[in-house]
C-alpha positions as MATLAB code, in Angstrom:
seq = 'MISSKIAIVEGDITQQKVDAIVNAANNSLLGGGGVDGAIHRAAGLGLLAECRRLHGCQTGDAKITRGYNLPADWVIHTVGPIWKGGNRGEDELLASCYRRCLEIATQYEIISIAFPAISTGAYGFPPQLAAKIAVRTVKEFLEGNSSVEQVILVCFSHLSYQYHLSALRKIFG';
ca = [
       1.676  -18.375   -5.215;
       0.016  -15.878   -6.777;
      -3.360  -16.307   -5.687;
      -2.730  -16.276   -1.901;
      -1.683  -12.216   -2.578;
      -5.050  -11.331   -3.652;
      -8.084  -10.931   -1.454;
     -11.346  -10.091   -2.222;
     -13.573   -8.318    0.373;
     -16.861   -6.152    0.796;
     -16.553   -3.375    2.824;
     -15.116   -0.006    3.354;
     -11.634    0.859    1.903;
     -10.973    3.974    4.607;
     -11.060    1.122    7.229;
      -8.507   -1.405    5.297;
      -5.466   -1.922    7.640;
      -3.012   -1.894    5.087;
       0.439    0.001    4.225;
      -1.515    1.935    1.550;
      -4.851    2.200   -0.137;
      -5.751    3.336   -3.413;
      -8.073    6.462   -4.042;
     -10.520    6.344   -7.227;
     -10.052    9.962   -8.185;
     -10.971   12.928  -10.540;
      -8.243   14.430  -12.134;
      -8.187   17.441   -9.591;
      -7.370   15.175   -6.771;
      -9.395   17.763   -4.662;
     -12.135   15.420   -3.496;
     -15.741   14.641   -5.031;
     -18.148   11.474   -4.270;
     -18.094    8.207   -4.020;
     -14.716    6.818   -2.668;
     -13.173    9.890   -3.176;
     -15.040   11.741   -1.100;
     -15.434    9.016    1.622;
     -11.094    9.077    1.624;
     -10.686   12.727    2.118;
     -13.502   13.041    4.950;
     -11.642   10.004    6.755;
      -8.410   11.573    6.358;
      -8.834   14.890    7.164;
      -7.680   18.384    5.809;
      -3.892   17.464    5.620;
      -4.882   15.016    2.488;
      -6.369   18.368    0.839;
      -3.683   20.218    1.345;
      -0.752   17.658    0.076;
      -2.940   17.128   -2.727;
      -3.409   20.638   -3.572;
       0.616   20.617   -4.171;
       0.163   17.608   -6.559;
      -1.389   19.654   -9.449;
      -3.701   17.101  -10.205;
      -3.042   13.670  -11.884;
      -4.161   12.573  -15.582;
      -6.045    9.307  -16.417;
      -4.794    6.375  -16.446;
      -1.715    7.539  -13.937;
      -1.390    7.841  -10.140;
       0.297    9.559   -7.330;
       0.937    9.135   -3.607;
       0.490   11.100   -0.551;
       0.425   10.480    3.109;
      -2.393    8.494    4.945;
      -3.216   10.972    7.868;
      -6.070   10.470    9.911;
      -6.587    6.851    7.764;
      -5.527    3.544    9.192;
      -3.651    3.295    6.231;
       0.085    5.386    6.043;
      -0.118    6.018    2.402;
      -3.012    6.937   -0.209;
      -2.177    6.171   -3.810;
      -4.529    8.494   -5.973;
      -5.190    6.746   -9.375;
      -7.730    8.730  -12.031;
      -9.547    5.746  -13.554;
     -11.504    6.318  -17.296;
     -14.998    7.554  -17.563;
     -16.846    5.174  -19.425;
     -17.749    5.953  -23.171;
     -18.913    2.555  -24.563;
     -15.373    0.797  -24.476;
     -13.815    2.126  -27.576;
     -11.736    5.306  -26.657;
      -9.255    2.866  -24.599;
     -10.837    2.730  -21.764;
      -9.783   -0.884  -20.760;
      -6.325    0.009  -20.954;
      -6.401    3.168  -18.889;
      -8.203    1.252  -16.358;
      -5.361   -1.601  -16.224;
      -2.945    0.838  -16.111;
      -4.463    2.725  -12.940;
      -3.857   -0.440  -11.219;
      -0.249   -1.105  -12.694;
       0.788    2.483  -11.958;
      -0.267    1.927   -8.295;
       1.274   -0.825   -7.728;
       4.711    0.313   -9.795;
       4.571    3.142   -6.783;
       3.842    0.674   -4.091;
       7.261   -1.087   -5.281;
       8.574    1.898   -5.597;
       7.843    2.673   -1.945;
       8.345   -0.388   -0.675;
       4.828   -0.989    0.109;
       3.780   -4.272    1.188;
       0.083   -4.098    1.675;
      -2.408   -2.505   -1.287;
      -6.265   -2.188   -1.433;
      -7.761   -1.184   -4.395;
     -11.580    0.151   -4.914;
     -13.383   -0.966   -7.568;
     -11.933    1.966  -10.033;
     -14.346    4.001  -12.280;
     -17.309    1.580  -11.514;
     -19.359    4.281   -9.781;
     -20.016    7.628  -11.268;
     -17.109    7.020  -14.396;
     -19.794    4.320  -15.160;
     -17.115    1.503  -16.440;
     -19.477   -1.800  -16.767;
     -18.451   -3.669  -13.051;
     -17.877   -7.400  -14.673;
     -15.410   -6.156  -17.358;
     -13.881   -3.635  -14.478;
     -13.305   -6.627  -12.209;
     -11.879   -8.880  -14.784;
      -9.221   -6.249  -15.537;
      -8.552   -5.360  -12.159;
      -8.123   -9.085  -11.335;
      -5.778   -9.965  -14.599;
      -3.647   -6.400  -14.000;
      -2.694   -7.526  -10.662;
      -2.055  -11.131  -10.991;
       0.401   -9.818  -13.997;
       1.812   -7.551  -12.163;
       2.611   -9.873   -9.326;
       4.001  -12.315  -11.349;
       6.963  -10.117  -12.083;
       7.373   -8.406   -9.073;
       7.184   -9.818   -5.599;
       7.492   -7.102   -3.303;
       3.926   -6.382   -2.651;
       2.642   -9.427   -0.852;
      -0.880   -8.628   -0.233;
      -3.601   -6.873   -2.621;
      -6.895   -6.689   -1.099;
      -9.862   -5.392   -4.032;
     -12.553   -3.824   -1.087;
     -15.644   -4.020   -2.613;
     -18.499   -1.258   -2.040;
     -21.727   -3.795   -2.735;
     -22.553   -7.710   -2.751;
     -22.842   -7.723   -6.425;
     -19.285   -6.133   -7.388;
     -17.908   -8.680   -4.623;
     -19.486  -11.093   -6.879;
     -17.849   -9.856   -9.835;
     -14.508   -9.852   -8.434;
     -14.901  -13.234   -6.899;
     -16.462  -14.515  -10.334;
     -13.161  -12.781  -12.173;
     -10.745  -14.482   -9.208;
     -12.200  -17.931   -9.912;
     -11.996  -17.809  -14.057;
      -8.492  -16.065  -14.136;
      -6.937  -18.386  -11.454;
      -8.756  -21.279  -12.975;
];
């Protein structure tokens, strides 16, 4: 049952004991604020050095590095869209972030993965809409791929947690 593979928690993504965590990165992959900065600080300088060799990442795509000092073995960096009103493909770009991360997880035989609420901080994506896109995209991916056994949606605030929980209930009936 797909719904048993998805969990929603309120917490710190850098502390998740999973095979891979997802970094809501900027295009440079060289660190920034919010989740990106927290992951870079927790992982240590090895992460920055490896990210330099990746030469950035396009919006909607993802790249993988080792986890260094994090509990997770891997970090999958994805670049979410900046919200510009919703008429510039933002929904599809956000869905692509989740899909690309899950595709990379499958390629690297990652069993458990934790996602932050991509693009909902400084990038201004409406958090309620982002939660629906996240849950729907993860559900659709898991329906066609059985290698990933656990997806944790890690919410930085109680309100984000509520949005994700509501989306999960609506999408799974």
